[in-house]
N, C-alpha and C positions, 0 to 999 in steps of 0.2 A: 283178181284182186280189187276192187278200185282202192284210190289213195289217201281218200276215207278208214276207209277198214282197217288199210294197211297202218295206218300213223294211228287206231285204235287201237290195235294187234301190237304197235312200239308200247303203247304208254300201256299197257298189259301187263306187259314183258318187264316193263324199269318198275312198275310196280309190285310184281312179286319181287322184285331182281334186290326193291331196296326195302322190303318189308322181311325178306330171306337175314338179309345182312347188318338190319338193327336188329334182329333178334339173336344174329348171331355175336352180336358184339355186347349183346346183355342192355339193351335198349327198351325201356317204354317207348310210345311212339311223346308220352308229354315229354320226354328225357332229353330222346333226339331234338323236339322241338322246341325245348327250353337253346341247347346249343346250335341250333342252327336262327333261332330268332322267329321263330313258326308256333301258331298252335298245337295242339297234337290234332287236331281239330284240320287244321291243314296239312299236316305227317298224315290222316286219312285217307283226306282226300288224294293227298300223293301214290299214296299205295293203292287204293282201289279206284287209280284211270277216270278220278273226277277232276282234277286238276294236274296242269303241270309247270314243272318251276321252269325258275329263269335260273339263265348263267350264274351267277351268288349263289343264288341258294344250292347249289348243286354243288358247286366249289365248295360250301361251309361243311356241306354233305358228306361229301367224299372225305374232306379232314375229319370231321366228328367223328367219321367209323373206320379212320385212316384205312379206307377201299382205293381201289383204284377204279377209276371214272370207271372204267372197260368191265372190270365184275358187276355193275352197276346198269352197262351198256352191254349186257350180253351179243344183242345182235351184231354190236360191230368187232370189228376183225382189231388187234393192237396193233398199231401200223409196224414197218420192217424199221429194225434198230439202223438207226445210221451211222456205218463202219466210224468213221471219225468221232462223232459222238465218244463209240463204245471204246474208240482208244482212247481217249482222253482222259475218260472213267479212269480204265486201267493203270494210264500213266499215276496219275493221282491218287487212287490205292495203293503204287507200291513206295511212296512218299513216306519219312517219318512223322511221327504223327502232327507235329509241329507245323509241319510243312505244309500237311494234308490240310490242317483247320486253317490256318493261312490264304491253302489256293480256296476252298471250301467257301471261305468267306468273300474274298476275292467273287467269284462265278456268283452268290446269291446275290451282291450288291451292282454285279454289271446288272444280271436277271430282275432286279426288283429298278434299276434304273431302265432298260427298254422295256418295263410292261408300265413304266409313266409316261412311255412319249407317246 
């Protein structure tokens, strides 16, 4: 299979996953388009593999559908969890409510700052 054919197969698989997840979420193409700042025609083109999404639109779509990126990119395997991150997650889970809230706000703040670098 040529690279071009593989890319088209991936676009078709993505479009099918997007359509399926959108319907599961109860959105019309127009409703999803409004949530991600695109027209219903644009959503249709993504679902029919006629166009590809940029990263920002993909992130908005994942958030709007409350989905994992891997649900839409079914051909990719989820990365193996990092044991240190998992350990920290469980440490945070064991904190009392107020400390957990504080720890999560600190982590979110640090991630926001790192993302802007």
